N, C-alpha and C positions, 0 to 999 in steps of 0.2 A: 707020650700025652702029658697033656697038665693038668693037672689038679689044683683046684682051688685052694686057696687057703681057709682055715675055717675060720678065722677071725674077721673076716671080711664078711660083712651082714649083704653085701650087694652079691657077693659071690654064688655061684652056682655051679653044682657037681657037673655041668657039662662044658666040654670045651667050647670056646667060641672064637671065631674068627674076625670079628667085629670090635675094634676098640669100644670103650665105654666112652660116650659121650655126655655131655649136660643136655638137659631137655632143651629145647628151643624157647628162648625167651619172647615174650609177647611185649609190643610198646603198653605201656598202661593206656587204658582208655580213659579217656576225659570225657563228661558230659558236656554239651554245649550249652552256656548261658543262655537263656530264655530272654529275649527281648522283645519289646513292642513291636507290632508290624506298624511300617510309618503308613502314614496318609499316602494314598497315590498321587503321583505329582502331576499338576496340571500344567500344560504348556502356557507360557507365558502369555498375559494379554498383549497383543500387538498395540501398540502408541498409534492413537489416531493419525491419519495421513493430514499434514497440516494443509490448509486450503491456500491455494496461491492468493498473493497480495493482488486486490481487484486494481487493474489498469483503467483508465479511463476510454470509455467506448462511448459509441453514439447515443446508449442509454446512459451513462454516466460520464458528463463532460466534465473535463477539470476544470477548477473555478478559479477566478481571478478578483483581486480586490478591484472596486471601482467606487469613484466619488459619487453621489446622489446629490443634486442641488435642487431646490425648489426654485419656482420662477419669482420668487421673492429674493432667493440668494443671484439669479443670472443679473434683475435688476439692481443690484449694487455695483454693476460693472457697465453704466451706461455711456462712457466717453471715449475719445482717444488714448487716454492716460492707461484705461483697461476697458476694453471691449468685448464683452461676451454674449454670443446668440445661443438660443435655443433654436435647435433645428431636428425638427424629427425625431423627437426624444433625447436629443444628444445635445450635449453642452460642450461650445467651443470657445475657446480663447482667441479673437482674430486681432489681438491688438498690434502683434507684429506684421499682421497680414496687410493692415489697413492702407498702409502706404503703396503694397504692391497691387492693390485692387485695379484692376483694367479701366472700370468706370469711374476710376476717382476715388478721393477721399470721402467727398461728401455722400455720393452714394452709398457707399459701405457703411458710413456712421449711421444710417438711418436704422440699422437693425440691432446695433448696440444697446444690450440690457433688456432685450425682450424676445419672446417666443417670435423669430422673426419668419417662419415657414411660411404665412403668407404673403409677405413681404418680398421674400425671397423668391416666390414664383412669379411674381409680378415682371421680373425680366425673362423673356423668352429663353435667354440660355442657360438660366439657372433650374435646376432640377437636381434630382438625388443623385443621377449617374454623372454630374458633373462633379458633386462632393466626392465620389467613389473615385474617378478618375482623375482627380486633379490634385491629389495627395495631401486633401484635409484632413487625413486621420491623425498629422501630427498636431493638428488644434484642438485635438480633444481633451477636455479637462474631465469630463464625467457624463452622468446620465440626467437627464430630468426626474426628479421623484417628488413625492409627495412629502417628505421629510429630509431634512441635511443630514445625511447619514454616510458611513462607507460600507458598502454592500459588496456581493459579488455577482458576478455575472461570468458565464462561460468563457474560457481563455481565448476560444475563436471568434469571440463577439467583440472583444474589447476595443477593436479598430472598425468597428461598424460605424460607419456616418449617419446612417439614418435605421431607426430601430422602431419608430412609429409611423 
């Protein structure tokens, strides 16, 4: 039998089969620091979808520069050195064509410097279709206008040989 020692304050007068152990230690508890609650996060505002660049359509044709001449401007080109015709709202420079005219130079010179539509139609073979089919769009210098200016017309009308 084991007798406890009288000097040991933890000793008991009873025999024990268990060894004495230190009480279990607990981790120190820490108090959480209080932080303000963040506001709820909102999903990001989506960027607006960019609109496509408008492309020319039948409703919005692409425009091209075109010179507009008055009949007074056309009148400044009345001879074989510079022969302009105004025909159906279009101004033609026929200077280089005069020598090629099938009816001769004299008949072609009659319309130089004028609104020559009425003269042009006196010849039975002359009409708008002749202008369209005869390659005369290469002689176009502009359109007849009320003032001398650079304006715009739909690009698909630049080579129209008759607009009025």
